[in-house]
N, C-alpha and C positions, 0 to 999 in steps of 0.2 A: 223763400220757403222751399224745402226739399219735397219734390213730388213723389207720390206713391206710384207703383207700376200702373195702377188703373188710371191715375191722373195723367201719366205719360201717354197712355193709349188714347185717351180722349183728346188731349192736346195734339198728338200726332195726327189723328184723323182730321182734326179741324184745319190744320195747316198743310196737310198732305206731305208731311215729312216725318221721319221717325228716328228715334234713338233705339238701337237694338244691339245685336251681338256679332262679333267675329274675330278676325285672324291675321297672322303674318309670321312665317317660320323659316326654319331650315336653311339649306345651302343656298337657296335662291337669292334671298334678299331683295332689295328694291332695284329694279333694272331700268336703265334710261330708255326713253322713247327713241327708237330709230328703225329704219327699214333696212336691215342688214341681210341682203342676199335673198330676198323673196324672189322666187323664180318667175319668169315671164308668164307662165300659165296661171299662177296664183294671182299675180297682179292684174291679169286680164279679167279674171273673175271679179276681183274687187272693183274693177273699173266699169262694170256693166251699168247701163242706165238706171237700173233699180236702186243703185247706191249713190246716185248723183249728189244727194244731200245727206248722205249717211256718214256715220263715224265707225271705223273699224278699230277693233282692239285685238291684240294677239300677244301671247307670251308662250314661248316654248323653251323648256329647260331640260338639259340632260340631267336626269335625276341622280346619276352616279357621281358626276363631277361637279354639278352645279353650274355648268357652262350655259350661258344664255344663247340660244340658237337663233331665235327671232323675238323681237320685242317692238310692240307698237302700242303706246299709251298704256303701259302696264299698271300705273297707279291711278288711272282715271276710273270713276264710277261708271258702270254700265248697267242697264236694265237686264237682269239675269234670266227672267222667266224661270223655267224649272231647273236650271242649273243651281238655283238657290238650294235645291234639295241636297246637293253635295255638302252644303253647310249643315242643314238641319238634320239630315240622316247621320252625318258624322257625329254630331253632338249626341244624338239619341243612342247610337251604337256604342259610343264610348261610355256613356252614362250607364246604360243597362248591361252592356256586354253582349257579344255576339251569341253566346250560348244561353242567354236569358230566355226562360219560358214563362208564359202567362198561365197561371193556374186559377181557373174560375170555379169557385166552390158553390155548392147548394147546401144551405143549412136548413135543418128541420127545427122550426120554432114552435114550441108547444109541448103537449104531453103525448107520448107514444105508447100505445098498447098493442103489442104484437105487430101486425101488418097495417095498423090504422094509426094515422097521425091526427090527433085532435088539435089542429093548429095550422100553420102555414109553411110552405116551402119558399125560401128566399134565395134567389140567384144573386150572388154578390159580384157585380160586373167589375172586370179588371183591366179593361182597355185592350182586349184581344182583338186584333184587326180583322181576323177572318172567322173565328170560332169554328174552325174545321171546314169551312165552306170551299176552300181551295186546296186542302191538304191531300197530296198523293200518297200512295201506299208506302213509299220510302221516306216519308216525312218532309219532302220538299213542298214548296208552295207553287201551285200551278198559275200560269198566266198565258195570255195571248198577245200578239204584237200590238193590236189596238184593243184596249181593255173595254169591258162593258160600261165602265164609268164614263167613257167618252162617246157612248152610242148616240146621244142626241146632238153631238157636235161634229163628229168625224165619220166619214163613210168607212165601212169595212169592219166595224166593231163586232166581235164574236164572243161567245160564252165558253168558259171552261166546263168540262163535263161533270165536275164534282157536285154533290148535293149541297146547296147552300145552307140546309138545316142540319148538316151532319153533326155539328157540335151539340146541338140541342137533343138530337136523337141519342147521341152517346150519353149525355147526362141523364136522359130518361131511362135508358137501359141500366145505368148505374143505380138510379133510385129504386128501380124494380129489383135489381140484384141485392140491394141493401135490405130487402124484405118488405118494403112498403107497397101496398096495393090500393090504399084509400087515403085521401087527404080530406078530412072534414074541416075545411077552412079554405084558404086562398093560396095563390101563387103570386109572388111579387118580385120585382127587379130592384135591387139596391144599387142605385147609380150615383152614390155620393162620392165616388172616387175623385172626380174633378168636375169643375164648371168651366165651360168654354167662354169665348167672347166673340163679338160679331165679326171681327176681322179674320177669324179663322173660318174660311169659306172654301170648301164644304166644312160643316161644323162637326168636330169629333164628338162622339158620345161614349160613355163608358161601356155600353153594350152595343155592338155593331153586328148586325146580321146581313149578309149579302151586300155589304157596303151601304146599308140603309137604302136599298133600291129594290124596286120590282122590275124584273126583266120581262120584256114584251117582244116576242119574236113573231114576225109576220112572214108567211110563206105564200108565194103566188100559186094560184090555181088556174082555172080556165078563164080566158078573157070574158069580161062581163059578169063574172061570178064573184061572190065574197071571197076575200083572201082567208087563208087559214091562220088562226092565232093560237099560240101557246104562250104560257106565262109561268113565272116562278119567282119566289116561292109562294105557293098557294096557301095563304093564311087568312082565317076569318078576321074581320068582316070584309076584307078586300074583295072587290068585284071588278072585272074588266069587261068592257064591251067594245067591239070593233065594227066600224062601218067601212073599213078599207076594202076597196074593190080591185080586182085584177084587170089590168088593161093590156092591150096588145103588146107583143114583144117589141122592144125598142121605144116603148112609151115612157111616160114620166113616173118615177118612183118618188113619191112625196108623202111621207107619213107624219102626222102631227099627233102629239099626246097632250091631253088635258086631264085635270083631276079636280075632284071636289076639294073644298078648303082643308078638310082633314086628311086628304090623300087616299081615302078608302074606295072611292068610286072613280075609276080610270076609264077614259075613252080614247080610242084611236080612230083617226079619220084620215082619208086621203086615198092614194092609189099606189099600186105596185105593178111594175111591168111583168109580163108573163115569163120573160127570160131573166128576171133579176134574181140574185142570190137572196136567201132569207135575210130580212132586214130587221135589225135589233133597235129597239128604243127602250128607254127606262123611265120610271116615275119614282119620285122621292117618297120614302116613308117619313111621314111628318112627325110621328110619335114613336121613336125607336123602342122606348120602354114598354108601351102598351103593345106594340107589335111583338116584341120579344116575349112578353108574358103570355100572350095568346099562343104564339108558336110553341112555347114550352108546354103549356097545358095540352095542346094537340099532340105534341111528341109523347108526353106522359100517357095519354090515352092509347097511342099506338103501341106503347110498351106494356100496357096492361095496368096502368095506375089511374084511378079515377079521382077527380077533383070535384068537390061539391059546388064550388064557386062558379058563377057564369064565366065562360071562356073569353068573352069579349068585354071591352070596357076599359076605363082608365087604369093605370098601374096603381094598386092600392098601397101607397107609401105608408099608410098608417100602421100596417102590420110589420113594417121593418123595425127591428129592435135597435136600441141605442148601441148595443154591442152584442157579440155572439158568444159571450161567456156562458157556459152551461148548455149551449145548443149542440146539436149533433150534426156533423157533416155527413151527408148521405150521398154526395156525388162531387166530382171535381173534374173539369175538363182541362187538359194540359195541351198547350199550343205547341207548334213547331218553334224552333229557336228563332230569336230576333233576327239573326243574320238572314234567314229566309224571308222575313218580312221586309228587311232592307232591300233584298234582291228584288222583291215584287215592286216596292216603291220606286226603285231606280230604273228597273227594266221598262216599266210601262208608264212611268211618271204618275204614280198613284197619289193624287192630291190629298185625299182624306187621310191616307197613311202618313204623309209628310206632316200634315197639321197635327195629327194625333201625337207625333213625336214630341212636339212642344209641350203638350199636356203631360206626357209620360215623364219628361224631364222634371216638370214641376212636382209630380207625385214622388219621384225618386228623392227629391229634396225635402219631402215631408209636407208639401203644400197641396192645396186643392183648387187653386185658381190657375188656369192654363197659362196666363201671361207670366206667372212666376217661373216658367220654364226658360225664359230668355236669359235671366241671370245665370242659370246653369249652363246654358250654351256659351255665354260669354266666358264663364270660368273655364270651360273646356278649352276654348280657343287660347285664352291667356296661358293656361298651363302647358299648352302645346307650343308656346312661343310665338303665337300668331297675334298680330295687332287687331283687336276687335273693332277699331275705328274704320277699318277697310270694308266693313259690311254694314248695311242697314237692312233690317228685316222687321216686318210686323206680322209675318205668318211663317209657316214651314215650307210652303209649296212654291213660293215665288210669284204669287198672283196679286200682291198688294201694290198699289201705286208707289209706295215708299221704298220698295225693295231695290237694293243696289249692291253690287259687288265690284271689286277690282280684279283684273286678270291675275295679278300677282297673288292675291289672297286665295283664289281658287287653286293656283299651282301649289301654294304652301299647304293647303289642306290635302291635296293629292300626295304631296311629298311626305306629309306626316304619316299617312297610312303605310308608306313604304318602309317605315322604321318600326312597324308593329308586327306581331305574329299573325295578324289578320290581313296582311298585305295582299296575298293572292285572292282571298275570299272577297275582299272589298273590290278589287279590280274586276274580278269576274262577275260581281253583282251589277256592273254597269252594262248597258246595251253594247253589243258587239257589232261593228259596222258590217252591214250586209248579212248578218247571221240571226240576231234575235232581238227581242224587245222592240223599242220604238225605232231602232235602226235596222230592223229586219229587211225593210224594203228599200234601203238606201242604194242598193246596187241594181235595182230592177231596170232592165233594159240596157245594162252596161256590162257586157261580158268581160271587159278588162278593167273592172272597177278597182281603182287604186285603193290600197289599204284594207281590202276586204279580209275580215277575220283577224286583222292586226291593229285595230283601233278599238279601244274600250272607252266609251264616252257617254256622258249625259247631255242630251239636247234640251233646249229651252226655247219657248216661244211666247211673245206677248204681241198680239195683233188686234186690230179693230177697224171699224169703218171710218174712212176719211170722207165725211159727208160733203165737204166742199168740192172735192174732185171725184167723188163717187168711185173710190178705189180703196184697197186695203192699205192701211198704214201699219208698218211693222215696227212697233216700239223697240223690240229686241228679238234677235235670233242669235242663239248662243250654243256653244258646244265645248265641253271640257272633260278631259280624261287623260288617258295614257296612249302613247304610240309605241309600237314594237320597233326599236331601233336596231335590232339584230344583235346576235351574240349575247343574248340574255340581258340586254340593256333596255331600259325604258326611258322615254321622255314624257314629262308632264306637259300639258298644253291647255290653254284656254283661248277660245276664239269667239269674238262677239262682233255683231254689227247692230247698231242702234240707228233708227231713223230711215230705214229703207221703205220703199213703197212698191206696190204691184197692183195689177189691174183686177185680179179675181183670185179665187181659191186655187185654180190650176197654176197660175204663175206664182202664187205664194209658195207652192211646193218646189218651184224652181229655186227659190231662195234657200229653202231648207236643204235642197240637194247641192247648192253651191257651197254651203258650209261643210257638208259631208265630203264633197270632192276636195276642198282645200285640206281638210284633215287627212284624207287619203294620200294626197300629194305630199304633205308634210311627212307622213309615215314613210312613203317610198323614198323620199330624199334623205331622211334620217338613216334608213337602212343602207342606202347606197353609200353614204359617207362612211358608215361603219365598215362596210365591206371594202371600201377603198383604203 
């Protein structure tokens, strides 16, 4: 019996393996496994004790000639971590187009008499990743090296300065400019665009405000005194309470977040050192539609539009019509181009945005179940001349246990983009070694950092606790992208190590830096060969 996509998903979860989507293309082809000319300094890194039981994979190819420069297990599956985003974002970008914009309309449903609507306003969610919450004046999408979505997991996460409610405020202004001042009815979110599935974690929703998160920023005061708290976006009925206290300089900063089952009552507890930088934590919005509805009603009030319905409560799906024929569009928020969203996803490894891409591919094919995006991804790979059996995916971000890629398939995807008009924009959407995104800090403390500014690459990590040995097990640490080989030439490369281990979070970052250093050395050697 032929399984449906949803049956495949259930089966894949049960046996922790998956059938999914991907690739094989271009001048590269299948390369044999060999150790051809890896320099002693690279071999010394690969031979560290952390990699005693690990498996390295490497494939570097001259993108102009197709010459294989280095090759080590190029056709073997590796745990990709976030380098899976090179696959999912490529599929979404190709499907939607780099210039695609999301237009989120608000429809007036009911009878209108002058400035009064006897009926409801319905925001028809379109899968806009940021709804204006990161948009800069020039239309680009803002980001920081460690994104707020990682605030509970990584130190140093910071906020962008843009208003996370900017899109809803713009919609409210448009409603008022359309002549409406009173809504004698309700406000609703139409979120029928798609339905997600459990393996997409974090879960995409058709309406996303501030990544479906509440930002909680704690700032130290005087030792012994309560710390200062600020939070955003402030939307009813959300309330935040903090019992965090400031301790002496050099003391422990340890802040925990808890929330009520519905997510609307948030509590912070713990300590912050007097000399610590402001510390960010986040709490998840449990009901994005109800949250968005209330936020829109509050935005309408700020714009001078009153709504008779209570501002809080569940999203009133009963007022959403079967179709919008005969209704009036009174507002529409237009997003930045998708290429800017791809840049955000790749630069900071934005997991929600990568998973959202799977859903958006399904919608582009006329479907409403997110898992129907995988056949679209597979079709993209096949049309690009890439063997889809070289990839296994059950999400878009690279966080599912079944996710696997081969070094050669990642090179082939990178090579594919070089043959498109979007080549430069795609390459520059990747983090740049020592410059920006998740590779901004790669050269910290290394004044002669090899490859700085000349490596464009997506990193990936899968790690967890090894309870037997009380240390960190690194299922996969990966890096894939482009090297500047000099004289206008680029090399594609994919570097992976699976099965490393390290004692703690500090030595874990040594592993991350080992891959960055290898990539930098490969770049320097490629450029040296070109100059010779």
